[in-house]
N, C-alpha and C positions, 0 to 999 in steps of 0.2 A: 504494500500500500504506500503510495506517495505521501509525503509529509505535507501537512497544511502549514504554510508559512506566511507571514505578513507580506513578503515580497511577491509571492505568487498570487496572493489575493488582490494586492493593490493593482497589478497589471499596469495599464496606462494611466492610472489615476494620478493626476498632478499632485505632487507632495506626498503621495503614498497614504493619504488619509483613508480610513476604512469606515463603513457603516458601523454604528454602535453595536448591533447584535453580533456582527462578525468579529469585532474587536474583543468582545467578551468571550466568544468561542475560542479565539486564538489563545487568550490568556488561560482558559481552562485546559486546552490541549497541551499548552507549553508545560504545564505542571504535571502532566501524566508521565510516569516512568515506566508504564507497562502498556501493552496493546489495548486498543479501545475495547470497552466491555462488549460482549456479544450482542446485547440488546440494542446497541446503537445502530445496527444495520441489519437488513434482511440478507440472508445468505442464499445463493443460487448454485445449484449443482445440475449440470446437464445430464439428462437421463435418456434422451432419444434425439436422433437427427434424421430428417427426411430430405432427400436431395443431395446426399453425399455418396461417395463411392461405396458399392458399385451402383452407378446411375442407370436406371431403366427408363423406358419411354415415359411412363407415368410420373416419374420423378425428375425428368430432365427439364427443370424450370428455366425459362428464358425471360429475364427481366420481370420477375414477380413483383407485384405492387401492393398487395393487401392480404390480410389474414382475417378469418372469421371462425367462430365456434358457435354451434347451435346448442340447443338443450337436449339433443339426442346423442351426445358424445361423438360428434363428427367435426373434423377440422377442414376448413375450406381455404385453398390457396388460389388467389387470383393470378394466374400465370399469363400475364399481360402480353409478353412477347410471342406466346403461342396462341393467344386469343381463346383461352379456355379457363375453366375453373376445375381444379383437381380436388377431389373429396377423399379424405382419409379418416379412419377411426383414430381415437386418441392414443392408440398404440402404434400408429404409423402405417397401418395396413391400408392399401389402396382400395377404395370403394367404387368410385364413379368419376367420369369426366363429363363436364357440361360445356356446351358451346364449341364453336369452331370459327375459323376466319370467314368473314363475309358480312353481308348487310341484310340477310333474310331473317325470318323468325328464329330466334335462338342463336343467331350468329353474333360475333363480337368483333370489334376492331380497336385494338390498343386500349382496352379498358383500364381505368386508373384506380377505381375503388369499388367496394361492394359493402352491402349491409346484409347480415345473415340473421334471420328471425329464429326464435327458439324452436319453432316447428320444422326448421330446415328449409323453408322457402327463402329466397334471396332476391335482392335487387342489385343490379350492376350499373355503375356509371360507365356506359358504353361510349367512351370519349370520342373515338374515331368516327363513330356513326352519329354522334351528337344526339343521344337518346338515353332513356332509362330502359334497361332490359330486365324483365321479370321472369323468375323461374319458380314453379310451385314446389311444394315439399317433396313431390315425386320426381323432381328434376325436369319436368316438362316445361318448355318455354311458354310464357303468356304473351299478351299483346304489349308491344313496346310503346313507349311514350316519346314522341319526338320533342326536342328542346330547341329553343332559339339561342342557346348559349352552350359553351363547352363545359360539360360536367367533370369535375375532378375529385369530388368527395361526396360521401353519402352517410347519412345516419337515419335511424328509423325509430318508430314507436308503434304500439298496437294499431294506431289509426292514422299515422302521419309518416311521410317521407321527406327528409330535409336534404336538399341538393346544393352543394357548394359549387360555385362556378369559378372559372378561370378569369382573373382580372385581365383585361385586354387593353387598357389605356396605353397610349404611346405619347412621346413628347410632342409629336405633330398634331395630335388630336385632343390632347388635354384630358382631365379626369372624367370618369364616367359618373352617371347619376343613378344607374340601376343598382339594386341591392345585390349583395354577394351571396345570399342564401335564399332559396325559394322553397316553399312548403307545398307539398302535394298530398292528396289523400292516397290510400293504399291502392286505388285503382288508377292512379296516375293523373287525376284531375288537379289542375293548379288551384291553390288557395290564396297565397299571398307571398310577399317577399319581406326580408328583414336584413339588418346589418348594413348600414350605410358605409360605403368605402371611405377610407381615410384619404383626404385630398393631398396631392402633391404635384407641383408643376412639372417635375422631371419624371419621364415615363418609367425608367428602371426603378427609381425609388418608390414610385406609386405601386408598381408591381410587387416589389418586395414587402412593402408595408401592408398589402392587402392579400397576401398569400397565406392560407391557413390550413389547419387540419380540423376536420369536423368529427364529432363523436356523439353517440346517444347520451342522454342525461337522465337522471333519476326523475326529473320533473315531467317526463314524456315529451320534453323539448329536445334541445341539442346543446352541445358545448363546442366552443370554438377556441383553438389555440393558434397563436402566431408562429409561423414557421421561421420567420426572420424578425430581426429588430428587437422585439420585446418578448420576454419569457412570461407570458400571462395566459390564463384560461378565462374565458367569459362564458356564462351560462344563460340560456334563454328558455323560457317556458313554452308550452304548446301554443300559447297565444302570441308568440314571437316577441314578447317583452323581455328585456334583459333583466336577469335575476341577480346580477352581481358576478363575482369571480374571485380569482386569486392569482398571485404571482408565483413563479417557480423559483425556488431558492438555488443559488449558486454556491457550491461548497468546494470547488476546486478539486473534485474527486475524493474529498475526505469523507469519512463516515461520521455523520453528525448525530448527537444525542436527540432523542425525541423531545419535542416541546421546548428546546433550548434556543431555537432560532426564530427570527422574526417571521411573522405570518406572510410577508411579501417583501419584494425588493422595491425600494422606492425609485422614483424616476431618475434621480441623480445616479444611483447605482447602475441602472439600466444603460445609461450613457457610457459607462466605463467598461462594462463587461458584455461581450457578445453571448447571447443565450437563446438561440432558436429552439424550437421543439419539433422533433421528427415524427412523433405519433402521440395520440391521446386516446385512451379507452376508458369507458365507464364499466366497472366490474359489478354487475348486479348481484353476484354471489357474496362478495365481501363488502358491498356498498362503498366502493372507493374508486377514485380516478387513478389510473396508471399513466404516468407521463414519461415518455422516452425522450431524454434530453438530447439536444443536438450537440453544440459545442460545449463541452463540460470542463476542459482543461487545455492548457497550451504547453507544448513541449519546449525544451531549451532552444530548439532551432526555430521556434515560432509557429510550427504547424499545430493545428488543432486536433484534439482527440474528440471523436464524435460517436454518439450513440452507444456509450458504454455504461450509462447509468439510467435506471428507471426509478423515478420518484413516485411515491404514493401520497394522495391527499384525500381527505374526506370531502363530501359535497360542500362543506362550509369552508374549505381551504386549509384545514388543519393538516400539518405535515405528519405523515404516518410511515416514515422510513424510506430507505433507499436500497435498491438492488443493484450492486455492481455486476455487470455482465463481463464474461471473459473475452468476448469478441464484440466488435461494433455491430449494431443492429439498425434496421431501417423501419420495421413495423413490429407491433406486438399484439398479442391476443390472450387475455386471461381465460381460464377454463373453470368449469364447475368444481373440479377437485382442488383448486387453489394453485395449480401449476401455471406457468407463463410460457407461451410460445413466442418465439422471436424469429423474424426473418433477417438473416445476416446479409452482409454486403457481397457475399459470394453466391447468393441465390439459394442457400440452403435454409431449411426451417428447423429450429431446434427447440426442444422442450426443456424447461428448467423447473426443477422442484424447488420450492421456496420454504425456508425456515423463517417463520414469522415471529418477531419479537413481542407482538401483542398476544400471541396465542401460546400453545404448548411448545416446548423446545424440541419438537419433532418435525421431520420433513413432511411436507404435504405431498 
């Protein structure tokens, strides 16, 4: 474990001043003569991998972009480069393949995201075809819904589908006025839009400031996390009204004690530390958000370490521990048994058993 030091936390901060909460944490850790207590962090142990050698056709993923788990103990891998969804049981055994390249019923073109319901039905952001693709619990394709925007993210509830669009403003055309998220009913009929874009006169900055991850929320609404610029999560109800949110803590890859850190990072700290979010998932089994951190630390040569920490938060934003992953990940999916699946940068999907500091000292 790398050491948490004032120099590494200060980063580009002029004068090296630190937020009060982090200063207190450094003082506490500096006085420790032994390794951090076990309860300070969740432990993860890899127990299974899908898509590693020997690779078969059903596990030969090409640019996979999303993971999902239903309530029937099935894992879904959105194999975007192959325009298909591969279905496995939670022991990694192949079950079925959905979709193929094309624009017809059940076909897909460069899909970016999906939402899996508890009964095994799913909705796909069929990005290349600019539509929503529906599949029933039996795997049969339903009637697709054409869209007037490019879908890049999905979240759902028992009666709603929330679709995140790609921000498309450029410096030549100026900021957009359309909302970033659109709500549909489960039949694909539009309801309304939400989340006004953050304005900026420069196209690339506008794009970065308005690029997000979307996830289901306990409110039957959705949650939105910034991929760039700010480490924050915002929550919206089914009426599309913002419920509040929380900031994601930066700990320089250190394992922090529960309840000893501030609830959020203030705006001043955000300007000093890059902290995007690679993925966000609501866990209905533990009633927690899992947040896959983007840039979490910087090496001596200035390169950033990405996707090696997963933070947990309650719906109210209370910090509930960190899972350090052994390899960088891009997407995550919690399961009913308390395990965590992670899609790594090599295109493999790995299952991690988690030892939870809030529960028994046994592996889930």
